[in-house]
Z-matrix of the N, CA and C atoms (Angstrom, degrees):
N
C 1 1.439
C 2 1.525 1 111.59
N 3 1.344 2 117.49 1 160.53
C 4 1.429 3 119.01 2 176.21
C 5 1.521 4 109.84 3 -66.53
N 6 1.290 5 115.37 4 168.63
C 7 1.469 6 119.27 5 174.84
C 8 1.543 7 110.26 6 -107.53
N 9 1.286 8 122.67 7 153.22
C 10 1.467 9 124.10 8 176.43
C 11 1.503 10 120.34 9 -148.87
N 12 1.325 11 118.82 10 160.89
C 13 1.460 12 121.01 11 176.72
C 14 1.591 13 107.54 12 -137.78
N 15 1.293 14 112.46 13 164.71
C 16 1.442 15 118.76 14 170.19
C 17 1.451 16 109.08 15 -115.83
N 18 1.338 17 121.67 16 76.74
C 19 1.442 18 126.03 17 -169.54
C 20 1.512 19 111.00 18 -77.14
N 21 1.323 20 115.22 19 172.38
C 22 1.486 21 121.63 20 179.03
C 23 1.509 22 109.24 21 -104.28
N 24 1.293 23 116.79 22 144.28
C 25 1.541 24 120.97 23 -176.39
C 26 1.486 25 109.10 24 -85.21
N 27 1.342 26 118.40 25 51.82
C 28 1.447 27 122.00 26 175.53
C 29 1.489 28 111.19 27 96.26
N 30 1.319 29 115.67 28 149.31
C 31 1.484 30 123.25 29 -178.83
C 32 1.546 31 110.04 30 -62.85
N 33 1.288 32 118.83 31 -44.74
C 34 1.459 33 119.32 32 -178.07
C 35 1.520 34 111.43 33 -63.50
N 36 1.345 35 118.69 34 -42.59
C 37 1.477 36 118.52 35 178.36
C 38 1.517 37 110.48 36 -63.98
N 39 1.329 38 117.67 37 -35.42
C 40 1.457 39 119.00 38 -178.16
C 41 1.511 40 109.39 39 -65.60
N 42 1.322 41 117.81 40 -47.77
C 43 1.404 42 121.98 41 176.48
C 44 1.554 43 113.75 42 -56.09
N 45 1.300 44 113.45 43 -40.75
C 46 1.485 45 118.01 44 175.89
C 47 1.477 46 112.49 45 -61.15
N 48 1.311 47 117.45 46 -45.73
C 49 1.489 48 121.43 47 -179.08
C 50 1.512 49 109.20 48 -62.59
N 51 1.341 50 117.15 49 -45.84
C 52 1.484 51 120.41 50 179.42
C 53 1.450 52 111.94 51 -59.25
N 54 1.371 53 117.22 52 -42.30
C 55 1.483 54 122.03 53 179.82
C 56 1.511 55 111.03 54 -61.00
N 57 1.370 56 116.26 55 -43.75
C 58 1.481 57 118.08 56 -177.54
C 59 1.520 58 109.51 57 -65.74
N 60 1.345 59 118.84 58 -43.14
C 61 1.422 60 120.95 59 -176.78
C 62 1.585 61 109.19 60 -63.95
N 63 1.374 62 113.77 61 -38.61
C 64 1.537 63 117.08 62 -179.81
C 65 1.454 64 109.58 63 -66.55
N 66 1.395 65 118.41 64 -40.84
C 67 1.471 66 118.02 65 -179.92
C 68 1.501 67 110.99 66 -61.41
N 69 1.356 68 115.09 67 -43.32
C 70 1.528 69 116.91 68 178.26
C 71 1.485 70 110.92 69 -60.25
N 72 1.333 71 114.93 70 -43.99
C 73 1.477 72 120.64 71 -179.33
C 74 1.514 73 111.67 72 -62.16
N 75 1.284 74 119.48 73 -40.25
C 76 1.531 75 123.58 74 176.14
C 77 1.506 76 109.50 75 -63.62
N 78 1.329 77 117.20 76 -44.02
C 79 1.467 78 121.15 77 176.96
C 80 1.547 79 112.11 78 -60.78
N 81 1.278 80 115.22 79 -41.65
C 82 1.491 81 118.08 80 178.35
C 83 1.538 82 112.54 81 -67.90
N 84 1.302 83 114.86 82 -38.81
C 85 1.466 84 118.52 83 174.51
C 86 1.499 85 112.49 84 -54.79
N 87 1.380 86 113.65 85 -49.23
C 88 1.469 87 118.74 86 179.04
C 89 1.505 88 111.13 87 -58.39
N 90 1.371 89 116.86 88 -40.66
C 91 1.427 90 120.63 89 -176.08
C 92 1.558 91 108.63 90 -68.45
N 93 1.311 92 115.86 91 -43.50
C 94 1.470 93 120.91 92 -179.57
C 95 1.510 94 108.24 93 -57.01
N 96 1.324 95 119.31 94 -43.46
C 97 1.490 96 122.22 95 -172.62
C 98 1.476 97 111.70 96 -69.22
N 99 1.346 98 121.03 97 -20.58
C 100 1.482 99 122.52 98 -179.42
C 101 1.519 100 113.29 99 -114.28
N 102 1.341 101 117.01 100 13.20
C 103 1.509 102 119.33 101 -176.97
C 104 1.456 103 110.69 102 -104.48
N 105 1.370 104 114.38 103 163.44
C 106 1.424 105 124.27 104 175.50
C 107 1.488 106 107.19 105 -106.85
N 108 1.384 107 116.31 106 131.14
C 109 1.445 108 120.27 107 179.81
C 110 1.563 109 104.33 108 -94.48
N 111 1.314 110 117.32 109 117.23
C 112 1.504 111 119.77 110 178.51
C 113 1.537 112 109.15 111 -73.45
N 114 1.315 113 118.86 112 -24.04
C 115 1.487 114 120.21 113 179.48
C 116 1.524 115 105.87 114 -104.11
N 117 1.304 116 116.43 115 95.78
C 118 1.459 117 119.70 116 -177.52
C 119 1.570 118 108.07 117 -67.77
N 120 1.316 119 115.72 118 157.27
C 121 1.419 120 122.46 119 -177.49
C 122 1.548 121 112.73 120 -61.50
N 123 1.286 122 115.93 121 -18.91
C 124 1.494 123 121.93 122 -176.95
C 125 1.533 124 110.19 123 -90.58
N 126 1.283 125 119.15 124 -10.08
C 127 1.450 126 121.88 125 -179.02
C 128 1.539 127 108.39 126 -86.52
N 129 1.394 128 115.09 127 161.96
C 130 1.423 129 118.46 128 179.27
C 131 1.503 130 111.21 129 -66.46
N 132 1.344 131 116.22 130 -42.62
C 133 1.488 132 119.72 131 176.25
C 134 1.463 133 112.82 132 -59.44
N 135 1.323 134 117.07 133 -47.42
C 136 1.489 135 120.59 134 -178.91
C 137 1.519 136 111.20 135 -61.52
N 138 1.349 137 117.50 136 -45.86
C 139 1.472 138 122.04 137 178.44
C 140 1.500 139 111.72 138 -61.92
N 141 1.332 140 118.28 139 -38.39
C 142 1.450 141 121.51 140 179.70
C 143 1.534 142 110.32 141 -67.54
N 144 1.294 143 120.35 142 -42.41
C 145 1.419 144 125.85 143 -177.00
C 146 1.533 145 108.03 144 -65.72
N 147 1.354 146 116.99 145 -44.12
C 148 1.430 147 120.77 146 179.92
C 149 1.542 148 111.78 147 -67.36
N 150 1.341 149 115.27 148 -37.37
C 151 1.514 150 120.03 149 178.77
C 152 1.549 151 107.93 150 -63.34
N 153 1.318 152 114.75 151 -43.05
C 154 1.484 153 119.15 152 177.68
C 155 1.537 154 111.78 153 -60.47
N 156 1.327 155 114.23 154 -40.61
C 157 1.479 156 118.77 155 178.54
C 158 1.533 157 110.57 156 -63.57
N 159 1.304 158 120.37 157 -42.41
C 160 1.411 159 124.36 158 179.11
C 161 1.487 160 111.23 159 -62.56
N 162 1.343 161 117.23 160 -41.22
C 163 1.482 162 123.11 161 177.69
C 164 1.530 163 109.58 162 -60.72
N 165 1.309 164 118.14 163 -43.07
C 166 1.481 165 120.11 164 179.79
C 167 1.472 166 111.64 165 -66.95
N 168 1.326 167 116.87 166 -40.63
C 169 1.451 168 118.75 167 177.37
C 170 1.511 169 112.20 168 -62.29
N 171 1.327 170 119.90 169 -45.33
C 172 1.431 171 124.07 170 177.43
C 173 1.526 172 110.33 171 -61.27
N 174 1.334 173 118.00 172 -42.79
C 175 1.435 174 121.31 173 177.09
C 176 1.550 175 111.61 174 -60.71
N 177 1.340 176 114.80 175 -36.27
C 178 1.462 177 118.20 176 -179.87
C 179 1.533 178 109.92 177 -68.66
N 180 1.301 179 117.29 178 -45.92
C 181 1.466 180 121.18 179 179.20
C 182 1.581 181 114.05 180 -59.28
N 183 1.376 182 110.99 181 -49.21
C 184 1.486 183 117.53 182 -178.97
C 185 1.567 184 108.92 183 -67.77
N 186 1.324 185 116.08 184 -43.23
C 187 1.457 186 116.33 185 179.76
C 188 1.513 187 115.69 186 -64.45
N 189 1.330 188 117.13 187 -37.76
C 190 1.447 189 121.43 188 175.87
C 191 1.555 190 111.36 189 -63.42
N 192 1.368 191 115.78 190 -39.98
C 193 1.415 192 119.59 191 178.25
C 194 1.564 193 110.90 192 -67.17
N 195 1.285 194 115.24 193 -38.95
C 196 1.466 195 122.68 194 -179.55
C 197 1.577 196 109.34 195 -63.02
N 198 1.339 197 112.65 196 -43.52
C 199 1.510 198 118.60 197 179.07
C 200 1.575 199 110.42 198 -64.73
N 201 1.325 200 116.08 199 -39.80
C 202 1.432 201 121.19 200 -178.25
C 203 1.524 202 110.63 201 -66.25
N 204 1.332 203 119.23 202 -29.47
C 205 1.496 204 120.95 203 176.80
C 206 1.459 205 110.00 204 -60.26
N 207 1.385 206 117.11 205 -30.65
C 208 1.471 207 120.23 206 -177.72
C 209 1.528 208 112.80 207 -94.49
N 210 1.321 209 117.26 208 -27.68
C 211 1.459 210 119.65 209 -172.96
C 212 1.512 211 115.25 210 -111.56
N 213 1.329 212 117.35 211 -18.28
C 214 1.458 213 123.79 212 -168.03
C 215 1.558 214 108.83 213 -57.41
N 216 1.316 215 115.12 214 126.81
C 217 1.438 216 121.62 215 175.60
C 218 1.525 217 114.29 216 81.40
N 219 1.331 218 119.38 217 -2.13
C 220 1.438 219 122.30 218 -178.72
C 221 1.565 220 113.86 219 -123.32
N 222 1.310 221 115.20 220 18.60
C 223 1.452 222 119.32 221 -174.02
C 224 1.485 223 114.50 222 -57.08
N 225 1.289 224 118.91 223 -35.66
C 226 1.491 225 118.96 224 -175.08
C 227 1.523 226 112.50 225 -111.19
N 228 1.335 227 117.72 226 22.39
C 229 1.473 228 115.70 227 -176.95
C 230 1.558 229 112.53 228 -132.01
N 231 1.387 230 116.87 229 -26.94
C 232 1.456 231 116.72 230 -172.75
C 233 1.539 232 110.81 231 -136.07
N 234 1.338 233 110.69 232 160.34
C 235 1.485 234 117.19 233 179.09
C 236 1.537 235 106.35 234 -108.49
N 237 1.390 236 114.54 235 107.25
C 238 1.516 237 120.38 236 -175.73
C 239 1.527 238 108.94 237 -94.27
N 240 1.238 239 119.92 238 126.17
C 241 1.477 240 122.38 239 -176.66
C 242 1.547 241 112.85 240 -124.89
N 243 1.367 242 118.47 241 10.40
C 244 1.427 243 120.50 242 -179.49
C 245 1.511 244 110.25 243 -112.23
N 246 1.302 245 117.53 244 173.68
C 247 1.494 246 122.18 245 179.91
C 248 1.474 247 107.13 246 65.25
N 249 1.363 248 115.02 247 -138.03
C 250 1.510 249 117.77 248 -177.17
C 251 1.502 250 111.54 249 -63.55
N 252 1.338 251 114.74 250 -23.75
C 253 1.542 252 116.31 251 -178.55
C 254 1.545 253 110.01 252 -78.56
N 255 1.273 254 118.77 253 0.86
C 256 1.487 255 120.64 254 176.05
C 257 1.513 256 109.64 255 -90.33
N 258 1.318 257 118.88 256 -15.76
C 259 1.474 258 121.80 257 -178.67
C 260 1.548 259 113.35 258 -111.91
N 261 1.299 260 115.50 259 -17.44
C 262 1.471 261 121.33 260 172.52
C 263 1.520 262 110.69 261 -156.04
N 264 1.273 263 117.18 262 142.46
C 265 1.486 264 118.46 263 -178.39
C 266 1.481 265 113.14 264 -75.79
N 267 1.320 266 120.26 265 -14.07
C 268 1.474 267 125.73 266 -177.28
C 269 1.497 268 108.88 267 -132.20
N 270 1.296 269 122.80 268 65.70
C 271 1.428 270 120.18 269 -179.62
C 272 1.553 271 115.32 270 -69.41
N 273 1.302 272 119.54 271 -28.23
C 274 1.398 273 121.49 272 175.65
C 275 1.514 274 110.80 273 -64.61
N 276 1.297 275 116.98 274 -39.34
C 277 1.504 276 120.09 275 176.56
C 278 1.512 277 110.08 276 -69.19
N 279 1.293 278 117.38 277 -40.55
C 280 1.465 279 121.32 278 -179.35
C 281 1.513 280 111.84 279 -61.07
N 282 1.274 281 117.94 280 -46.54
C 283 1.480 282 123.00 281 -179.86
C 284 1.563 283 110.22 282 -69.45
N 285 1.348 284 116.11 283 -30.86
C 286 1.463 285 117.71 284 178.50
C 287 1.530 286 110.35 285 -67.92
N 288 1.329 287 115.95 286 -36.53
C 289 1.490 288 120.92 287 179.20
C 290 1.554 289 108.39 288 -63.47
N 291 1.332 290 116.97 289 -44.10
C 292 1.455 291 121.19 290 177.09
C 293 1.547 292 111.18 291 -59.70
N 294 1.289 293 116.46 292 -40.35
C 295 1.464 294 121.58 293 179.78
C 296 1.541 295 111.63 294 -64.63
N 297 1.361 296 113.43 295 -40.40
C 298 1.474 297 117.39 296 -179.57
C 299 1.511 298 109.77 297 -66.73
N 300 1.338 299 118.12 298 -42.26
C 301 1.491 300 119.96 299 177.43
C 302 1.538 301 109.83 300 -63.49
N 303 1.301 302 115.79 301 -40.32
C 304 1.483 303 120.45 302 -179.16
C 305 1.504 304 110.46 303 -61.55
N 306 1.310 305 121.57 304 -37.30
C 307 1.441 306 123.76 305 177.13
C 308 1.532 307 110.55 306 -60.39
N 309 1.329 308 116.09 307 -42.45
C 310 1.498 309 118.37 308 178.57
C 311 1.505 310 110.02 309 -62.25
N 312 1.292 311 117.18 310 -43.98
C 313 1.459 312 121.16 311 -179.59
C 314 1.547 313 112.06 312 -64.66
N 315 1.260 314 117.21 313 -33.17
C 316 1.477 315 122.20 314 179.93
C 317 1.564 316 108.16 315 -61.65
N 318 1.305 317 116.67 316 -27.66
C 319 1.494 318 120.41 317 177.71
C 320 1.508 319 111.92 318 -91.16
N 321 1.304 320 114.56 319 9.04
C 322 1.499 321 120.35 320 174.46
C 323 1.513 322 115.15 321 74.77
N 324 1.344 323 117.85 322 23.65
C 325 1.440 324 121.12 323 -176.05
C 326 1.507 325 113.61 324 -128.59
N 327 1.335 326 114.93 325 117.66
C 328 1.479 327 118.15 326 174.46
C 329 1.503 328 111.22 327 -71.45
N 330 1.335 329 117.88 328 -24.65
C 331 1.448 330 119.48 329 178.11
C 332 1.530 331 112.13 330 -70.57
N 333 1.346 332 116.04 331 -46.35
C 334 1.439 333 123.07 332 176.17
C 335 1.520 334 110.56 333 -60.93
N 336 1.307 335 117.09 334 -42.95
C 337 1.486 336 122.36 335 179.31
C 338 1.547 337 109.53 336 -61.26
N 339 1.338 338 116.60 337 -42.26
C 340 1.465 339 119.97 338 179.52
C 341 1.530 340 112.60 339 -68.08
N 342 1.312 341 117.04 340 -37.84
C 343 1.455 342 120.49 341 179.82
C 344 1.539 343 111.16 342 -69.37
N 345 1.343 344 114.25 343 -49.61
C 346 1.448 345 118.84 344 -179.77
C 347 1.560 346 111.36 345 -62.21
N 348 1.297 347 115.25 346 -49.18
C 349 1.440 348 120.50 347 -179.73
C 350 1.514 349 113.85 348 -61.58
N 351 1.378 350 112.63 349 -45.86
C 352 1.413 351 118.97 350 179.25
C 353 1.492 352 117.55 351 -65.93
N 354 1.243 353 115.88 352 -43.07
C 355 1.486 354 123.67 353 178.05
C 356 1.514 355 110.12 354 -66.99
N 357 1.329 356 118.62 355 -42.83
C 358 1.504 357 122.95 356 173.76
C 359 1.481 358 110.49 357 -60.31
N 360 1.320 359 116.19 358 -44.39
C 361 1.483 360 120.35 359 -177.81
C 362 1.524 361 110.21 360 -66.04
N 363 1.334 362 118.82 361 -39.47
C 364 1.421 363 121.67 362 179.68
C 365 1.515 364 111.38 363 -63.81
N 366 1.351 365 115.91 364 -45.64
C 367 1.456 366 118.95 365 -178.46
C 368 1.563 367 111.67 366 -66.29
N 369 1.322 368 116.01 367 -44.02
C 370 1.486 369 120.95 368 -175.09
C 371 1.565 370 109.51 369 -76.30
N 372 1.304 371 116.90 370 -24.86
C 373 1.474 372 117.95 371 177.69
C 374 1.542 373 108.04 372 -69.68
N 375 1.322 374 113.29 373 -44.86
C 376 1.542 375 117.25 374 177.09
C 377 1.517 376 109.71 375 -60.31
N 378 1.323 377 115.58 376 -40.01
C 379 1.519 378 117.23 377 179.97
C 380 1.478 379 111.28 378 -63.97
N 381 1.370 380 114.22 379 -43.50
C 382 1.515 381 120.34 380 -178.56
C 383 1.543 382 110.45 381 -60.27
N 384 1.352 383 116.17 382 -39.67
C 385 1.431 384 116.63 383 -177.05
C 386 1.584 385 108.96 384 -70.58
N 387 1.296 386 117.82 385 -37.82
C 388 1.466 387 121.23 386 174.95
C 389 1.533 388 112.48 387 -59.03
N 390 1.329 389 112.33 388 -45.28
C 391 1.437 390 119.26 389 -178.49
C 392 1.543 391 112.40 390 -68.74
N 393 1.297 392 114.43 391 -33.09
C 394 1.490 393 118.73 392 177.80
C 395 1.558 394 110.35 393 -64.47
N 396 1.334 395 116.41 394 -37.06
C 397 1.484 396 119.16 395 174.84
C 398 1.514 397 111.94 396 -61.09
N 399 1.316 398 115.56 397 -42.40
C 400 1.473 399 121.70 398 -179.16
C 401 1.497 400 109.72 399 -65.08
N 402 1.372 401 117.23 400 -46.04
C 403 1.455 402 121.33 401 178.82
C 404 1.522 403 112.53 402 -61.36
N 405 1.379 404 115.46 403 -37.68
C 406 1.445 405 119.67 404 -179.09
C 407 1.558 406 108.24 405 -63.35
N 408 1.304 407 116.75 406 -43.75
C 409 1.435 408 120.12 407 -179.59
C 410 1.528 409 111.71 408 -66.82
N 411 1.349 410 118.11 409 -35.73
C 412 1.425 411 121.34 410 -179.24
C 413 1.507 412 117.44 411 -78.07
N 414 1.360 413 115.52 412 -40.70
C 415 1.476 414 119.08 413 -176.89
C 416 1.491 415 112.80 414 -105.24
N 417 1.353 416 119.76 415 -5.97
C 418 1.427 417 123.15 416 175.92
C 419 1.475 418 116.13 417 57.70
N 420 1.384 419 117.97 418 -127.89
C 421 1.481 420 121.07 419 -173.38
C 422 1.484 421 111.85 420 -64.65
N 423 1.276 422 118.10 421 -32.58
C 424 1.475 423 119.89 422 179.98
C 425 1.550 424 112.98 423 -57.61
N 426 1.375 425 113.12 424 -44.26
C 427 1.414 426 117.36 425 -179.38
C 428 1.555 427 109.24 426 -75.01
N 429 1.341 428 117.31 427 -34.01
C 430 1.406 429 119.75 428 179.60
C 431 1.552 430 111.45 429 -61.27
N 432 1.342 431 117.86 430 -40.80
C 433 1.460 432 120.09 431 176.71
C 434 1.512 433 110.01 432 -67.82
N 435 1.310 434 120.59 433 -38.62
C 436 1.420 435 123.82 434 178.17
C 437 1.523 436 110.78 435 -64.71
N 438 1.345 437 117.15 436 -44.62
C 439 1.428 438 119.31 437 -179.69
C 440 1.499 439 112.82 438 -69.13
N 441 1.311 440 119.17 439 -27.06
C 442 1.473 441 120.68 440 177.59
C 443 1.545 442 111.49 441 -72.12
N 444 1.325 443 115.53 442 -22.21
C 445 1.478 444 117.44 443 178.52
C 446 1.511 445 116.22 444 -98.57
N 447 1.304 446 118.31 445 -30.03
C 448 1.456 447 122.93 446 -168.66
C 449 1.511 448 108.17 447 -114.32
N 450 1.379 449 118.99 448 132.81
C 451 1.450 450 122.18 449 -178.96
C 452 1.534 451 112.71 450 -62.53
N 453 1.311 452 117.93 451 152.16
C 454 1.469 453 122.14 452 178.94
C 455 1.491 454 112.32 453 -62.47
N 456 1.309 455 117.26 454 -47.27
C 457 1.458 456 120.30 455 -171.71
C 458 1.505 457 114.42 456 -130.65
N 459 1.355 458 121.28 457 -56.67
C 460 1.391 459 126.22 458 -174.27
C 461 1.497 460 109.40 459 -78.59
N 462 1.340 461 118.25 460 124.12
C 463 1.491 462 120.33 461 -173.66
C 464 1.528 463 118.74 462 -70.15
N 465 1.296 464 114.33 463 151.25
C 466 1.445 465 120.01 464 177.59
C 467 1.554 466 105.68 465 -122.98
N 468 1.327 467 116.94 466 94.96
C 469 1.459 468 119.45 467 -169.14
C 470 1.517 469 113.54 468 -61.73
N 471 1.299 470 118.85 469 -25.40
C 472 1.494 471 121.73 470 -179.50
C 473 1.490 472 111.61 471 -63.81
N 474 1.379 473 120.20 472 -16.50
C 475 1.463 474 122.39 473 -178.47
C 476 1.513 475 110.91 474 -88.97
N 477 1.316 476 120.86 475 -0.14
C 478 1.424 477 122.54 476 -171.41
C 479 1.530 478 113.21 477 -54.40
N 480 1.310 479 115.16 478 132.86
C 481 1.502 480 124.30 479 176.00
C 482 1.530 481 107.32 480 -138.11
N 483 1.305 482 113.44 481 139.10
C 484 1.475 483 117.30 482 172.52
C 485 1.526 484 109.36 483 -108.81
N 486 1.227 485 115.13 484 161.30
C 487 1.502 486 119.66 485 -177.99
C 488 1.495 487 110.42 486 -129.36
N 489 1.353 488 114.42 487 -150.00
C 490 1.443 489 120.11 488 175.76
C 491 1.556 490 109.75 489 -69.65
N 492 1.319 491 115.60 490 168.40
C 493 1.436 492 119.87 491 179.91
C 494 1.557 493 109.47 492 -58.30
N 495 1.341 494 117.10 493 123.01
C 496 1.468 495 118.43 494 -178.51
C 497 1.483 496 113.56 495 -66.90
N 498 1.334 497 115.34 496 152.57
C 499 1.455 498 119.13 497 176.63
C 500 1.562 499 107.02 498 -121.29
N 501 1.322 500 116.84 499 152.55
C 502 1.453 501 119.06 500 -176.59
C 503 1.534 502 107.18 501 -156.31
N 504 1.320 503 114.33 502 166.30
C 505 1.426 504 121.61 503 173.46
C 506 1.497 505 110.12 504 -94.50
N 507 1.377 506 120.18 505 127.68
C 508 1.458 507 121.48 506 -176.37
C 509 1.527 508 113.58 507 -54.99
N 510 1.339 509 115.70 508 -34.43
C 511 1.468 510 115.28 509 -178.31
C 512 1.539 511 111.64 510 -67.72
N 513 1.332 512 116.40 511 -32.17
C 514 1.459 513 120.10 512 176.50
C 515 1.519 514 109.77 513 -62.34
N 516 1.349 515 116.43 514 -43.14
C 517 1.441 516 119.47 515 -179.85
C 518 1.537 517 111.33 516 -65.16
N 519 1.312 518 116.00 517 -41.76
C 520 1.456 519 120.99 518 177.76
C 521 1.521 520 109.94 519 -62.50
N 522 1.271 521 118.73 520 -41.11
C 523 1.476 522 121.50 521 179.11
C 524 1.500 523 111.45 522 -63.71
N 525 1.325 524 116.60 523 -43.38
C 526 1.442 525 120.57 524 179.86
C 527 1.541 526 111.75 525 -66.42
N 528 1.376 527 117.23 526 -37.78
C 529 1.447 528 120.46 527 176.73
C 530 1.457 529 111.57 528 -64.61
N 531 1.374 530 116.85 529 -44.96
C 532 1.437 531 123.07 530 176.04
C 533 1.507 532 112.24 531 -54.29
N 534 1.352 533 115.28 532 -48.46
C 535 1.450 534 119.91 533 -178.34
C 536 1.546 535 112.22 534 -67.58
N 537 1.331 536 112.02 535 -40.43
C 538 1.480 537 117.79 536 -179.27
C 539 1.524 538 112.76 537 -62.75
N 540 1.347 539 114.34 538 -36.86
C 541 1.499 540 119.72 539 -176.12
C 542 1.530 541 110.98 540 -68.61
N 543 1.304 542 114.79 541 -15.29
C 544 1.518 543 119.30 542 173.57
C 545 1.556 544 110.47 543 -60.41
N 546 1.363 545 113.49 544 -35.38
C 547 1.465 546 116.29 545 -179.50
C 548 1.556 547 108.74 546 -61.24
N 549 1.357 548 117.53 547 -34.49
C 550 1.451 549 119.80 548 -177.43
C 551 1.478 550 114.06 549 -67.57
N 552 1.312 551 117.62 550 -16.77
C 553 1.464 552 120.75 551 178.12
C 554 1.496 553 110.88 552 -63.03
N 555 1.349 554 118.02 553 -21.73
C 556 1.437 555 121.25 554 175.35
C 557 1.518 556 115.30 555 -62.47
N 558 1.317 557 114.72 556 -25.71
C 559 1.494 558 119.18 557 -175.18
C 560 1.589 559 107.64 558 -70.04
N 561 1.325 560 120.33 559 -59.09
C 562 1.451 561 117.24 560 177.87
C 563 1.517 562 114.09 561 -64.73
N 564 1.367 563 116.56 562 -33.57
C 565 1.464 564 119.52 563 -178.57
C 566 1.540 565 107.43 564 -63.48
N 567 1.347 566 118.34 565 -45.79
C 568 1.502 567 119.20 566 -179.48
C 569 1.545 568 109.07 567 -61.94
N 570 1.294 569 119.67 568 -39.66
C 571 1.488 570 120.94 569 177.88
C 572 1.507 571 112.07 570 -64.64
N 573 1.284 572 117.93 571 -43.11
C 574 1.466 573 120.49 572 174.92
C 575 1.539 574 114.49 573 -60.66
N 576 1.378 575 115.98 574 -45.51
C 577 1.442 576 120.49 575 179.26
C 578 1.526 577 108.92 576 -62.68
N 579 1.374 578 117.74 577 -44.87
C 580 1.432 579 118.75 578 -178.26
C 581 1.563 580 112.80 579 -62.79
N 582 1.310 581 116.58 580 -34.75
C 583 1.451 582 120.80 581 -178.11
C 584 1.567 583 109.06 582 -72.05
N 585 1.344 584 112.52 583 -40.00
C 586 1.498 585 118.79 584 178.18
C 587 1.528 586 111.44 585 -62.24
N 588 1.347 587 118.34 586 -37.74
C 589 1.416 588 122.88 587 -178.73
C 590 1.572 589 109.63 588 -71.22
N 591 1.376 590 114.54 589 -43.11
C 592 1.431 591 118.06 590 177.94
C 593 1.557 592 112.57 591 -62.47
N 594 1.333 593 116.05 592 -31.43
C 595 1.489 594 120.68 593 177.20
C 596 1.525 595 111.42 594 -81.43
N 597 1.269 596 117.94 595 -5.12
C 598 1.483 597 119.05 596 -178.87
C 599 1.524 598 116.43 597 78.71
N 600 1.381 599 113.89 598 17.71
C 601 1.458 600 119.80 599 -178.50
C 602 1.449 601 114.69 600 -82.44
N 603 1.384 602 117.94 601 -14.12
C 604 1.451 603 124.03 602 -179.66
C 605 1.499 604 111.06 603 -123.03
N 606 1.312 605 118.14 604 142.97
C 607 1.481 606 119.55 605 176.79
C 608 1.498 607 109.00 606 -71.57
N 609 1.353 608 116.67 607 155.30
C 610 1.422 609 122.46 608 177.85
C 611 1.523 610 110.83 609 -133.88
N 612 1.325 611 116.09 610 82.55
C 613 1.432 612 122.30 611 -170.13
C 614 1.516 613 111.76 612 -89.52
N 615 1.369 614 115.98 613 -32.07
C 616 1.452 615 120.19 614 -173.73
C 617 1.534 616 111.78 615 -122.20
N 618 1.321 617 115.26 616 138.19
C 619 1.448 618 120.27 617 175.90
C 620 1.494 619 110.25 618 -91.25
N 621 1.341 620 118.29 619 117.11
C 622 1.430 621 122.56 620 -177.82
C 623 1.594 622 109.03 621 -114.45
N 624 1.310 623 115.28 622 118.92
C 625 1.425 624 120.48 623 -177.63
C 626 1.536 625 109.97 624 -84.94
């Protein structure tokens, strides 16, 4: 099979993307702290929304680890087209978007989930397009054939192909696990915010569905 990576379009662009996502996240935190949740955690709707959020977060963590098994330590040297990279050219980005939406759902808000997921998708889609251009110049026709078959971001499961046993660097897997576990911080954070609102410790100016 061909080889592949999910490279970054330069250090400056990476810092800029991270800064944008962090700014959006900070704005959402401020909105969450002053909003009213119409679906309380004790209602069926509230419990269902939060359960869906937890499922998306777990999918993001597992998916990012799965992707790292194929790409870890080879980002700038090979073109990987098997495993998760056979159904999307950017599985790490795809799973990160799911995790961002899951965080919003953990706070019981479809609006927050849409804003977090949508803004993350917008930033990472632009990054993926920029990186695709770099890969095209680096790998030439091999990447062109791969790109013609496999979607840039949103996966197409029917394309799935497995290859030889993947190899990776343990430190890459540890780094991905550490980063992925940050998504899980939304679980205790949502519980604490919910309890603070029930106790009247936080203002609730805006109703967010």
